[in-house]
Each structure stands twice: as structure tokens, then as C-alpha cells.
C-alpha positions as CSV (number, residue, x, y, z in Angstrom):
1,M,20.1,-3.3,7.8
2,K,16.8,-2.3,6.5
3,K,14.9,-4.5,4.1
4,H,12.6,-3.3,1.2
5,F,9.3,-4.8,0.4
6,V,6.8,-4.1,-2.4
7,I,3.1,-4.1,-1.3
8,K,0.3,-4.4,-3.8
9,L,-3.3,-3.7,-2.9
10,V,-5.7,-5.4,-5.3
11,G,-9.3,-4.2,-4.9
12,N,-12.1,-6.6,-4.1
13,R,-13.7,-6.0,-7.5
14,P,-12.3,-5.3,-11.0
15,T,-14.1,-1.9,-11.3
16,F,-12.6,-0.5,-8.0
17,P,-11.7,2.4,-7.7
18,N,-13.9,3.7,-10.5
19,D,-17.1,2.9,-8.7
20,M,-16.2,3.6,-5.1
21,T,-19.1,4.1,-2.7
22,D,-19.1,7.1,-0.3
23,D,-18.0,4.8,2.5
24,E,-15.2,3.3,0.4
25,R,-14.0,6.8,-0.5
26,V,-13.8,7.7,3.2
27,I,-11.7,4.5,3.8
28,M,-9.4,5.3,0.9
29,Q,-8.9,8.8,2.2
30,A,-8.0,7.3,5.7
31,H,-5.7,4.9,3.9
32,S,-3.8,7.7,2.1
33,E,-3.4,9.6,5.4
34,Y,-2.2,6.5,7.2
35,L,0.5,5.8,4.6
36,K,1.5,9.4,4.5
37,G,2.1,9.1,8.3
38,K,4.2,6.0,7.6
39,M,6.2,8.1,5.1
40,K,6.9,10.6,7.8
41,E,8.1,7.7,10.0
42,G,10.5,6.7,7.2
43,L,8.8,3.3,6.6
44,V,7.0,4.0,3.3
45,L,9.2,5.4,0.5
46,I,6.5,5.7,-2.1
47,F,2.9,4.7,-2.7
48,G,0.0,5.3,-5.0
49,P,-2.4,3.9,-7.5
50,V,-1.1,2.2,-10.7
51,F,-3.4,2.6,-13.7
52,D,-2.7,-0.7,-15.3
53,P,-5.0,-1.3,-18.3
54,K,-5.7,-4.8,-16.8
55,G,-6.9,-3.2,-13.6
56,V,-6.0,-0.4,-11.2
57,Y,-4.1,-1.4,-8.1
58,G,-2.3,0.3,-5.3
59,L,1.5,-0.1,-4.9
60,G,3.9,0.9,-2.2
61,I,7.6,0.4,-1.4
62,L,8.4,0.0,2.3
63,T,11.8,0.1,4.1
64,V,11.5,-1.9,7.4
65,D,13.5,-4.0,9.8
66,D,11.6,-7.3,8.9
67,E,8.6,-8.7,7.2
68,A,6.6,-8.8,10.4
69,Q,6.7,-5.0,10.4
70,V,5.2,-5.0,6.9
71,H,2.3,-7.2,8.0
72,E,1.8,-4.9,11.0
73,I,1.5,-1.9,8.7
74,I,-0.9,-3.8,6.5
75,A,-3.0,-5.0,9.4
76,N,-3.5,-1.4,10.6
77,D,-4.2,0.1,7.2
78,P,-7.8,1.1,6.9
79,A,-7.9,-0.1,3.2
80,N,-7.1,-3.7,4.0
81,V,-10.8,-4.4,4.2
82,L,-11.3,-3.3,0.6
83,G,-9.0,-5.7,-1.1
84,T,-6.1,-8.1,-0.8
85,Y,-2.5,-7.2,-0.2
86,E,0.4,-9.0,-1.9
87,V,3.8,-8.7,-0.3
88,A,7.2,-9.4,-1.9
89,L,10.8,-8.8,-0.7
90,M,12.7,-6.4,-3.0
91,M,16.4,-6.1,-3.6
92,A,16.7,-2.3,-3.8
93,W,19.4,0.2,-4.7
94,I,18.4,3.7,-3.7
95,S,19.8,6.9,-5.2
96,A,21.4,9.3,-2.7
């Protein structure tokens, strides 16, 4: 049975992504393409930025076999050098 996890990417500074450098923008584009690929594989259900007034962060919901698979996805994500990922198991009901 698949498990669901929430991943949250918090940037390495409070002003990110509003003041991204050109290099960071390239990394974030690669990040988006990487996660779109994981969507096609059926591992990522949804992802994107959350415009929280306290600070923007990235959020994704994954459906995987185990937590090790989540950490493998994060380890290979180009954006993991731009911030810190938080991971949490989620009890999920999905609409058919």
C-alpha cells in the first residue's frame, strides 16, 4: 500500500524567491522539471509554491512505497541546495 508524505522546502533566506539570482532561477527551473517528471511517474501528486504571508515555501504531496523513497527524491532534487526540506507522513483520502 502506498504512503503519502508532505514535503516542504524552506528557502535558505526569508526573501527567497523574491530575490533569486540568475543561478538560483536556473536551479528552480530544473527543480520544477524534476518534480514534473516525478508526477509523470506517479510519485508526486501536487507541488508548488505557497505564498504564506510569513514567508514563501514550496510544498508537495508524494505517494510512495516508503519514506526512503521520499529521501531519495529529495536527494536528487536540484533545489535541495537552496533550502531545507521538511518531511511528514500524511494520512490521505484521495478523491476518485
